[in-house]
C-alpha positions as a Markdown table, in Angstrom:
| # | Residue | x | y | z |
|---|---|---|---|---|
| 1 | Met | -39.2 | 36.3 | -10.6 |
| 2 | Asp | -41.3 | 34.5 | -8.0 |
| 3 | Gly | -40.2 | 34.9 | -4.4 |
| 4 | Ser | -40.0 | 31.2 | -3.7 |
| 5 | Val | -37.8 | 30.7 | -6.8 |
| 6 | Lys | -35.4 | 33.5 | -5.6 |
| 7 | Lys | -35.3 | 31.9 | -2.2 |
| 8 | Thr | -34.5 | 28.5 | -3.8 |
| 9 | Ile | -31.7 | 30.0 | -6.0 |
| 10 | Lys | -30.3 | 31.9 | -3.0 |
| 11 | His | -30.3 | 28.7 | -0.9 |
| 12 | Thr | -28.7 | 26.7 | -3.6 |
| 13 | Tyr | -26.0 | 29.3 | -4.2 |
| 14 | Gly | -25.3 | 29.4 | -0.5 |
| 15 | Leu | -24.9 | 25.7 | -0.3 |
| 16 | Thr | -22.6 | 25.7 | -3.3 |
| 17 | Leu | -20.5 | 28.4 | -1.8 |
| 18 | Trp | -20.3 | 26.6 | 1.6 |
| 19 | Asn | -19.4 | 23.3 | -0.1 |
| 20 | Thr | -16.7 | 25.1 | -2.0 |
| 21 | Val | -15.3 | 26.6 | 1.1 |
| 22 | Lys | -15.3 | 23.3 | 3.0 |
| 23 | Ser | -13.6 | 21.4 | 0.1 |
| 24 | His | -10.8 | 24.0 | -0.1 |
| 25 | Ala | -10.6 | 24.9 | 3.6 |
| 26 | Val | -6.9 | 24.2 | 3.9 |
| 27 | Leu | -6.0 | 26.2 | 0.8 |
| 28 | Ile | -8.1 | 29.1 | 1.9 |
| 29 | Ile | -6.5 | 29.1 | 5.4 |
| 30 | Ala | -3.0 | 28.8 | 3.8 |
| 31 | Val | -3.6 | 31.8 | 1.4 |
| 32 | Leu | -5.0 | 33.9 | 4.3 |
| 33 | Ala | -2.1 | 33.1 | 6.5 |
| 34 | Ala | 0.4 | 33.9 | 3.7 |
| 35 | Ala | -1.4 | 37.2 | 3.0 |
| 36 | Val | -1.2 | 38.3 | 6.7 |
| 37 | Thr | 2.6 | 37.6 | 6.8 |
| 38 | Cys | 3.0 | 39.5 | 3.5 |
| 39 | Val | 1.8 | 42.6 | 5.4 |
| 40 | Leu | 4.4 | 42.0 | 8.1 |
| 41 | Val | 7.2 | 41.1 | 5.6 |
| 42 | Pro | 6.5 | 43.0 | 2.4 |
| 43 | Pro | 7.4 | 41.1 | -0.8 |
| 44 | Asp | 11.0 | 41.4 | -2.0 |
| 45 | Ala | 13.7 | 39.4 | -3.8 |
| 46 | Ala | 14.1 | 37.0 | -0.9 |
| 47 | Tyr | 10.6 | 35.5 | -1.7 |
| 48 | Ala | 12.1 | 33.6 | -4.6 |
| 49 | Asp | 14.1 | 31.5 | -2.2 |
| 50 | Tyr | 11.0 | 30.3 | -0.3 |
| 51 | Phe | 9.8 | 27.9 | -3.0 |
| 52 | Asn | 11.2 | 24.4 | -3.2 |
| 53 | Leu | 10.9 | 23.7 | -6.9 |
| 54 | Asp | 12.1 | 20.0 | -6.6 |
| 55 | Thr | 9.1 | 19.3 | -4.3 |
| 56 | Leu | 6.6 | 21.1 | -6.5 |
| 57 | Ser | 7.8 | 19.5 | -9.7 |
| 58 | Cys | 7.8 | 16.0 | -8.3 |
| 59 | Leu | 4.3 | 16.5 | -6.7 |
| 60 | Phe | 2.9 | 17.8 | -9.9 |
| 61 | Cys | 4.4 | 15.0 | -12.0 |
| 62 | Thr | 3.2 | 12.3 | -9.6 |
| 63 | Leu | -0.3 | 13.7 | -9.5 |
| 64 | Leu | -0.4 | 14.0 | -13.2 |
| 65 | Val | 0.7 | 10.4 | -13.9 |
| 66 | Val | -1.7 | 9.0 | -11.2 |
| 67 | Asn | -4.6 | 10.8 | -12.9 |
| 68 | Ala | -3.6 | 9.5 | -16.3 |
| 69 | Leu | -3.8 | 6.0 | -14.8 |
| 70 | Lys | -7.1 | 6.8 | -13.2 |
| 71 | Gln | -8.4 | 7.9 | -16.6 |
| 72 | Arg | -7.8 | 4.3 | -17.8 |
| 73 | Arg | -9.4 | 3.0 | -14.5 |
| 74 | Phe | -6.2 | 1.2 | -13.7 |
| 75 | Phe | -6.5 | 1.4 | -9.9 |
| 76 | Glu | -10.2 | 0.5 | -10.0 |
| 77 | Trp | -9.4 | -2.5 | -12.2 |
| 78 | Leu | -6.5 | -3.6 | -9.9 |
| 79 | Ala | -8.5 | -3.1 | -6.7 |
| 80 | Val | -11.5 | -5.1 | -8.0 |
| 81 | Lys | -9.2 | -7.9 | -9.1 |
| 82 | Ile | -7.8 | -8.1 | -5.6 |
| 83 | Val | -11.0 | -7.8 | -3.7 |
| 84 | Thr | -13.0 | -10.3 | -5.7 |
| 85 | Thr | -10.5 | -13.0 | -4.9 |
| 86 | Phe | -11.5 | -13.0 | -1.3 |
| 87 | Gly | -14.4 | -15.0 | 0.1 |
| 88 | Asn | -15.2 | -13.7 | 3.6 |
| 89 | Met | -15.7 | -10.3 | 5.3 |
| 90 | Arg | -12.4 | -10.3 | 7.2 |
| 91 | Arg | -10.4 | -11.0 | 4.0 |
| 92 | Val | -12.4 | -8.3 | 2.1 |
| 93 | Thr | -11.6 | -5.8 | 4.9 |
| 94 | Phe | -7.9 | -6.7 | 4.7 |
| 95 | Ala | -8.0 | -6.3 | 0.9 |
| 96 | Leu | -9.7 | -2.9 | 1.0 |
| 97 | Val | -7.5 | -1.6 | 3.8 |
| 98 | Phe | -4.2 | -2.8 | 2.5 |
| 99 | Val | -4.9 | -1.8 | -1.1 |
| 100 | Thr | -5.3 | 1.7 | 0.3 |
| 101 | Tyr | -2.2 | 1.2 | 2.5 |
| 102 | Phe | 0.1 | 0.2 | -0.3 |
| 103 | Gly | -1.7 | 2.5 | -2.8 |
| 104 | Ser | -0.8 | 5.5 | -0.7 |
| 105 | Met | 2.9 | 4.6 | -1.2 |
| 106 | Ile | 2.4 | 5.3 | -4.9 |
| 107 | Met | -0.5 | 7.8 | -5.1 |
| 108 | Ala | -0.1 | 9.7 | -1.8 |
| 109 | Asn | -2.7 | 9.5 | 0.9 |
| 110 | Asp | -5.4 | 11.8 | -0.4 |
| 111 | Met | -5.4 | 10.4 | -3.9 |
| 112 | Ala | -5.5 | 6.8 | -2.5 |
| 113 | Leu | -8.6 | 7.7 | -0.5 |
| 114 | Ile | -10.3 | 9.4 | -3.4 |
| 115 | Thr | -9.7 | 6.3 | -5.4 |
| 116 | Phe | -10.4 | 3.5 | -2.9 |
| 117 | Leu | -13.1 | 4.9 | -0.5 |
| 118 | Pro | -15.8 | 4.7 | -3.2 |
| 119 | Leu | -14.7 | 1.2 | -4.0 |
| 120 | Gly | -14.9 | 0.2 | -0.4 |
| 121 | Tyr | -18.5 | 1.5 | -0.1 |
| 122 | Phe | -19.4 | -0.3 | -3.4 |
| 123 | Val | -18.0 | -3.6 | -2.2 |
| 124 | Leu | -19.6 | -3.4 | 1.2 |
| 125 | Ser | -23.0 | -2.5 | -0.4 |
| 126 | Ser | -22.7 | -5.4 | -2.8 |
| 127 | Cys | -22.0 | -7.8 | 0.1 |
| 128 | Gly | -24.9 | -6.4 | 2.2 |
| 129 | Gln | -22.4 | -5.5 | 4.9 |
| 130 | Asn | -23.0 | -1.7 | 5.2 |
| 131 | Lys | -22.7 | -2.1 | 9.0 |
| 132 | Tyr | -18.9 | -2.2 | 8.5 |
| 133 | Thr | -18.7 | 1.0 | 6.6 |
| 134 | Ala | -17.6 | 3.2 | 9.5 |
| 135 | Phe | -14.9 | 0.7 | 10.6 |
| 136 | Val | -13.6 | 0.1 | 7.1 |
| 137 | Phe | -13.6 | 3.8 | 6.3 |
| 138 | Val | -11.6 | 4.6 | 9.5 |
| 139 | Met | -9.2 | 1.9 | 8.8 |
| 140 | Gln | -8.7 | 3.0 | 5.1 |
| 141 | Asn | -8.1 | 6.5 | 6.4 |
| 142 | Val | -5.5 | 5.3 | 8.9 |
| 143 | Ala | -3.9 | 3.1 | 6.2 |
| 144 | Ala | -3.7 | 6.0 | 3.8 |
| 145 | Asn | -2.1 | 8.3 | 6.4 |
| 146 | Leu | 0.5 | 5.7 | 7.5 |
| 147 | Gly | 1.1 | 3.7 | 4.4 |
| 148 | Gly | 3.0 | 6.4 | 2.6 |
| 149 | Met | 5.5 | 7.1 | 5.4 |
| 150 | Leu | 8.1 | 4.7 | 4.1 |
| 151 | Thr | 9.0 | 6.4 | 0.9 |
| 152 | Pro | 10.0 | 10.0 | 0.1 |
| 153 | Phe | 7.2 | 10.2 | -2.5 |
| 154 | Gly | 4.5 | 8.5 | -0.4 |
| 155 | Asn | 3.3 | 11.6 | 1.3 |
| 156 | Pro | 3.5 | 15.3 | 0.3 |
| 157 | Gln | 5.2 | 16.2 | 3.5 |
| 158 | Asn | 7.8 | 13.5 | 2.9 |
| 159 | Leu | 8.6 | 15.0 | -0.5 |
| 160 | Tyr | 9.1 | 18.4 | 1.0 |
| 161 | Leu | 11.3 | 17.3 | 3.9 |
| 162 | Tyr | 13.4 | 14.9 | 1.8 |
| 163 | Ser | 14.2 | 17.7 | -0.5 |
| 164 | Tyr | 14.5 | 20.5 | 2.0 |
| 165 | Tyr | 17.0 | 18.7 | 4.3 |
| 166 | Ala | 18.7 | 16.8 | 1.4 |
| 167 | Ile | 18.2 | 13.5 | 3.2 |
| 168 | Gly | 19.8 | 10.4 | 1.7 |
| 169 | Ala | 17.5 | 7.7 | 0.5 |
| 170 | Gly | 19.1 | 5.0 | 2.7 |
| 171 | Glu | 18.8 | 7.3 | 5.8 |
| 172 | Phe | 15.2 | 8.1 | 5.0 |
| 173 | Phe | 14.2 | 4.4 | 4.9 |
| 174 | Ala | 16.2 | 3.7 | 8.1 |
| 175 | Ile | 14.3 | 6.5 | 9.9 |
| 176 | Met | 10.9 | 5.4 | 8.8 |
| 177 | Ala | 11.3 | 1.6 | 8.8 |
| 178 | Leu | 10.3 | 0.9 | 12.4 |
| 179 | Pro | 7.3 | 3.3 | 12.5 |
| 180 | Phe | 6.2 | 1.8 | 9.2 |
| 181 | Ala | 6.5 | -1.8 | 10.4 |
| 182 | Ala | 4.7 | -0.9 | 13.7 |
| 183 | Ala | 1.9 | 0.7 | 11.7 |
| 184 | Phe | 1.6 | -2.3 | 9.5 |
| 185 | Leu | 1.2 | -4.6 | 12.5 |
| 186 | Leu | -1.3 | -2.3 | 14.2 |
| 187 | Ile | -3.5 | -2.1 | 11.2 |
| 188 | Ala | -3.3 | -5.9 | 10.5 |
| 189 | Gly | -4.1 | -6.7 | 14.1 |
| 190 | Thr | -7.1 | -4.3 | 14.2 |
| 191 | Cys | -8.6 | -5.8 | 11.0 |
| 192 | Phe | -8.7 | -9.2 | 12.7 |
| 193 | Ile | -11.6 | -7.8 | 14.8 |
| 194 | Val | -13.9 | -8.4 | 11.7 |
| 195 | Lys | -15.5 | -11.8 | 11.8 |
| 196 | Pro | -14.7 | -14.1 | 8.8 |
| 197 | Val | -18.3 | -14.4 | 7.8 |
| 198 | Pro | -18.8 | -15.7 | 4.2 |
| 199 | Val | -19.7 | -13.0 | 1.6 |
| 200 | Thr | -20.5 | -13.0 | -2.1 |
| 201 | Leu | -19.2 | -10.0 | -4.0 |
| 202 | Glu | -21.1 | -8.7 | -7.0 |
| 203 | Ala | -18.5 | -6.3 | -8.2 |
| 204 | Gln | -19.0 | -5.0 | -11.7 |
| 205 | Pro | -16.2 | -6.2 | -14.1 |
| 206 | Val | -13.7 | -3.5 | -15.1 |
| 207 | Ala | -11.9 | -3.9 | -18.4 |
| 208 | Ala | -8.2 | -4.1 | -18.1 |
| 209 | Pro | -6.4 | -0.9 | -19.3 |
| 210 | Pro | -4.3 | -1.1 | -22.4 |
| 211 | Val | -0.9 | -2.7 | -21.5 |
| 212 | Trp | 1.2 | -0.3 | -23.5 |
| 213 | Arg | -0.3 | 2.7 | -21.9 |
| 214 | Thr | 0.1 | 1.2 | -18.5 |
| 215 | Val | 3.8 | 0.5 | -19.2 |
| 216 | Val | 4.3 | 4.1 | -20.5 |
| 217 | Tyr | 2.6 | 5.6 | -17.4 |
| 218 | Met | 4.7 | 3.4 | -15.1 |
| 219 | Ile | 7.8 | 4.7 | -16.8 |
| 220 | Leu | 6.6 | 8.3 | -16.4 |
| 221 | Phe | 5.9 | 7.6 | -12.8 |
| 222 | Ala | 9.5 | 6.3 | -12.4 |
| 223 | Leu | 10.7 | 9.5 | -14.0 |
| 224 | Ser | 8.7 | 11.5 | -11.4 |
| 225 | Val | 10.3 | 9.4 | -8.6 |
| 226 | Met | 13.8 | 10.1 | -10.0 |
| 227 | Ile | 13.2 | 13.8 | -9.4 |
| 228 | Val | 12.9 | 12.9 | -5.7 |
| 229 | Phe | 16.1 | 10.9 | -5.7 |
| 230 | Arg | 17.9 | 13.7 | -7.6 |
| 231 | Val | 18.9 | 11.4 | -10.5 |
| 232 | Phe | 18.6 | 14.4 | -12.8 |
| 233 | Pro | 17.5 | 18.1 | -12.5 |
| 234 | Tyr | 13.9 | 18.5 | -11.7 |
| 235 | Trp | 13.1 | 20.4 | -14.9 |
| 236 | Ile | 14.1 | 17.5 | -17.1 |
| 237 | Gly | 11.5 | 15.2 | -15.5 |
| 238 | Leu | 8.9 | 18.0 | -15.4 |
| 239 | Ile | 9.2 | 18.6 | -19.2 |
| 240 | Ala | 9.3 | 14.9 | -20.1 |
| 241 | Val | 6.3 | 13.9 | -18.0 |
| 242 | Thr | 4.2 | 17.0 | -19.0 |
| 243 | Leu | 4.7 | 16.6 | -22.7 |
| 244 | Ala | 4.1 | 12.8 | -22.6 |
| 245 | Val | 0.8 | 13.1 | -20.7 |
| 246 | Leu | -0.3 | 16.0 | -22.8 |
| 247 | Leu | 0.1 | 13.8 | -25.9 |
| 248 | Leu | -1.3 | 10.6 | -24.5 |
| 249 | Glu | -3.9 | 11.6 | -21.8 |
| 250 | Pro | -4.6 | 15.4 | -21.9 |
| 251 | Lys | -7.7 | 15.0 | -19.8 |
| 252 | Ala | -5.5 | 14.1 | -16.8 |
| 253 | Phe | -4.5 | 17.7 | -16.5 |
| 254 | Leu | -8.1 | 18.6 | -15.6 |
| 255 | Phe | -8.1 | 16.4 | -12.5 |
| 256 | Val | -4.7 | 17.3 | -11.0 |
| 257 | Asp | -5.1 | 18.6 | -7.4 |
| 258 | Tyr | -3.9 | 22.1 | -8.2 |
| 259 | Gly | -5.3 | 23.2 | -4.8 |
| 260 | Leu | -2.6 | 21.0 | -3.1 |
| 261 | Leu | 0.1 | 22.6 | -5.2 |
| 262 | Leu | -1.2 | 26.1 | -4.4 |
| 263 | Thr | -1.4 | 25.2 | -0.7 |
| 264 | Phe | 2.3 | 24.3 | -0.8 |
| 265 | Cys | 3.1 | 27.6 | -2.4 |
| 266 | Ala | 1.1 | 29.6 | 0.1 |
| 267 | Phe | 2.7 | 27.8 | 3.1 |
| 268 | Phe | 6.1 | 28.3 | 1.5 |
| 269 | Ile | 5.4 | 32.1 | 1.7 |
| 270 | Phe | 3.9 | 31.8 | 5.1 |
| 271 | Ser | 6.8 | 29.8 | 6.7 |
| 272 | Gly | 9.4 | 31.9 | 4.9 |
| 273 | Asn | 8.0 | 35.1 | 6.2 |
| 274 | Met | 7.5 | 33.7 | 9.7 |
| 275 | Ala | 11.2 | 32.8 | 9.8 |
| 276 | Arg | 12.1 | 36.4 | 9.0 |
| 277 | Ile | 10.1 | 37.8 | 12.0 |
| 278 | Pro | 12.6 | 37.8 | 14.9 |
| 279 | Ala | 10.1 | 37.3 | 17.7 |
| 280 | Val | 8.3 | 34.4 | 16.0 |
| 281 | Ser | 11.6 | 32.8 | 15.0 |
| 282 | Thr | 13.0 | 32.9 | 18.5 |
| 283 | Phe | 9.7 | 31.5 | 20.0 |
| 284 | Leu | 9.3 | 28.6 | 17.6 |
| 285 | Ser | 13.0 | 27.7 | 17.7 |
| 286 | Ala | 12.8 | 27.4 | 21.5 |
| 287 | Leu | 9.5 | 25.6 | 21.4 |
| 288 | Ile | 10.5 | 22.9 | 18.9 |
| 289 | Gly | 13.9 | 22.6 | 20.6 |
| 290 | Phe | 12.0 | 21.1 | 23.6 |
| 291 | Ser | 10.9 | 18.1 | 21.5 |
| 292 | Pro | 10.5 | 18.1 | 17.7 |
| 293 | Leu | 8.6 | 14.9 | 17.9 |
| 294 | Leu | 6.0 | 16.0 | 20.4 |
| 295 | Val | 5.7 | 19.6 | 19.2 |
| 296 | Gly | 5.5 | 18.4 | 15.5 |
| 297 | Thr | 2.8 | 15.9 | 16.4 |
| 298 | Ala | 0.8 | 18.5 | 18.4 |
| 299 | Thr | 1.1 | 21.1 | 15.6 |
| 300 | Cys | -0.4 | 18.6 | 13.1 |
| 301 | Gln | -3.5 | 18.3 | 15.2 |
| 302 | Val | -4.2 | 22.0 | 14.7 |
| 303 | Ile | -2.9 | 23.0 | 11.3 |
| 304 | Ser | -2.5 | 19.5 | 9.7 |
| 305 | Asn | 0.7 | 17.7 | 8.7 |
| 306 | Val | 1.7 | 19.3 | 5.4 |
| 307 | Pro | 1.7 | 22.9 | 6.6 |
| 308 | Ser | 3.3 | 21.7 | 9.9 |
| 309 | Ser | 6.3 | 20.3 | 8.0 |
| 310 | Val | 6.8 | 23.4 | 5.9 |
| 311 | Leu | 6.5 | 25.8 | 9.0 |
| 312 | Leu | 8.6 | 23.8 | 11.5 |
| 313 | Ser | 11.3 | 22.9 | 9.1 |
| 314 | Arg | 12.5 | 26.5 | 9.3 |
| 315 | Phe | 13.2 | 26.2 | 13.0 |
| 316 | Thr | 14.9 | 22.9 | 13.5 |
| 317 | Ser | 17.7 | 20.8 | 12.1 |
| 318 | Asp | 16.4 | 17.7 | 13.8 |
| 319 | Tyr | 14.8 | 16.3 | 10.6 |
| 320 | Arg | 14.6 | 12.7 | 12.0 |
| 321 | His | 12.0 | 13.5 | 14.7 |
| 322 | Leu | 10.2 | 16.1 | 12.5 |
| 323 | Leu | 9.9 | 13.6 | 9.7 |
| 324 | Ile | 8.4 | 11.0 | 12.0 |
| 325 | Ala | 6.2 | 13.6 | 13.7 |
| 326 | Val | 4.5 | 14.9 | 10.5 |
| 327 | Asn | 3.8 | 11.3 | 9.4 |
| 328 | Ile | 2.3 | 9.8 | 12.6 |
| 329 | Gly | 0.9 | 13.3 | 13.4 |
| 330 | Gly | -1.6 | 12.8 | 10.5 |
| 331 | Leu | -3.4 | 10.6 | 13.1 |
| 332 | Gly | -5.5 | 12.2 | 15.8 |
| 333 | Thr | -8.1 | 14.9 | 15.0 |
| 334 | Pro | -9.9 | 15.0 | 11.7 |
| 335 | Ile | -8.0 | 18.1 | 10.7 |
| 336 | Ala | -4.6 | 16.6 | 11.4 |
| 337 | Ser | -4.5 | 15.4 | 7.8 |
| 338 | Leu | -6.4 | 16.5 | 4.6 |
| 339 | Ala | -6.9 | 12.8 | 4.0 |
| 340 | Ser | -9.0 | 12.6 | 7.2 |
| 341 | Leu | -11.3 | 15.4 | 6.0 |
| 342 | Ile | -11.7 | 13.6 | 2.7 |
| 343 | Thr | -12.8 | 10.4 | 4.5 |
| 344 | Leu | -15.2 | 12.2 | 6.8 |
| 345 | Gly | -16.8 | 13.9 | 3.8 |
| 346 | Glu | -17.2 | 10.7 | 1.9 |
| 347 | Tyr | -18.7 | 8.9 | 4.9 |
| 348 | Arg | -21.2 | 11.7 | 5.5 |
| 349 | Lys | -22.4 | 11.3 | 1.9 |
| 350 | His | -23.5 | 7.8 | 2.7 |
| 351 | Asp | -24.6 | 8.0 | 6.4 |
| 352 | Pro | -25.0 | 11.6 | 7.5 |
| 353 | Lys | -26.9 | 10.5 | 10.6 |
| 354 | Gly | -24.0 | 8.3 | 11.7 |
| 355 | Thr | -21.4 | 11.1 | 11.8 |
| 356 | Trp | -21.0 | 11.2 | 15.6 |
| 357 | Arg | -20.7 | 7.4 | 15.8 |
| 358 | Tyr | -18.1 | 7.6 | 13.0 |
| 359 | Leu | -16.1 | 10.4 | 14.8 |
| 360 | Ala | -16.2 | 8.4 | 18.1 |
| 361 | Leu | -14.7 | 5.3 | 16.4 |
| 362 | Phe | -12.3 | 7.5 | 14.4 |
| 363 | Ser | -11.0 | 9.2 | 17.6 |
| 364 | Leu | -10.6 | 5.9 | 19.5 |
| 365 | Ile | -8.6 | 4.2 | 16.8 |
| 366 | Asn | -6.6 | 7.3 | 15.7 |
| 367 | Phe | -5.5 | 8.5 | 19.2 |
| 368 | Ser | -4.7 | 4.9 | 20.3 |
| 369 | Tyr | -2.5 | 4.4 | 17.3 |
| 370 | Leu | -0.9 | 7.8 | 17.8 |
| 371 | Ala | 0.0 | 7.0 | 21.4 |
| 372 | Val | 1.6 | 3.7 | 20.4 |
| 373 | Leu | 3.5 | 5.1 | 17.5 |
| 374 | Ile | 4.9 | 8.0 | 19.6 |
| 375 | Gly | 6.3 | 5.3 | 22.0 |
| 376 | Ile | 7.7 | 3.3 | 19.1 |
| 377 | Ser | 9.4 | 6.5 | 17.8 |
| 378 | Tyr | 11.3 | 7.0 | 21.0 |
| 379 | Leu | 12.4 | 3.4 | 20.7 |
| 380 | Asn | 13.5 | 4.2 | 17.2 |
| 381 | Asp | 16.1 | 6.6 | 18.7 |
| 382 | Leu | 17.9 | 3.7 | 20.4 |
| 383 | Ile | 18.1 | 1.9 | 17.1 |
| 384 | Leu | 19.4 | 4.8 | 15.1 |
| 385 | Ile | 22.1 | 5.9 | 17.6 |
């Protein structure tokens, strides 16, 4: 084989491997962390108690139904319908950002971004307004991270903490209502920066999905949510949703984010083992006892919000502050949330030379929002007392 051909194959293989590592960085880190703790705490019967099956079942069912809807282009059809009704750049920005904001309440933040970021770029390109791409992407990212905080199924960390602490639905909404409202006002206020210049959208029409399928999938989604609210045992919903989607939309199984499910499993092992190491348990208990809100938020900046919720939950009973921390803690650094890494990767595909400008804008908006929401969270204490 020619040397240049070998070199090209080697280079291509190297890039493919590197891209695979980057796209599964959180999962790889989680598995390595779990493996290290398995050496310190050898596997035994207690491992079975690490896994929260309610959380895993609900997450799997939700991801499966969302992908079934995506197979029918439901979210794309809905988003295009919304966006094409607006006639200026400010309204278009509001539409793109808030369809992501409310979409994350249903789909979770990473799925919302995977669905709506490409739509955002398509719309801006068709308007000839690519100069707004960095701003719109950052705002969609913020919207995805904060939009799902109101509901137990809006973010993966919410699913886990809601089940782990057996939080009541009413109490959950009460805890998150003020931060959610503050986030809404911050996002709406920031979007007003965009000038209301007239634009003409040339979005391609998307055929409406079959009504009966949409209704069935919405019912299945409701079943998934009922697992969260403990209406019936998790295995009933798991069996019903799995069989229904297998019959109606089998391709949906191919696109479920199994990496996210495996990440949860790895961190269940990691956090469970950490809690059984006396020195680590003593240290983390004392640290988070200082301030679950600040420690939880800071931890998210280093290991992201989902693993932070799994790890820190083992060392505190103050679920109110921890719940808020791992939601607003998704703001800040690009690694504070998997959703932020997804957005950065999508932006680099379209404007690799503008990465530093994007990161500067990302940091300015994220850390400004984070500071405000930390202050609001302390105000929340006065309301909940």
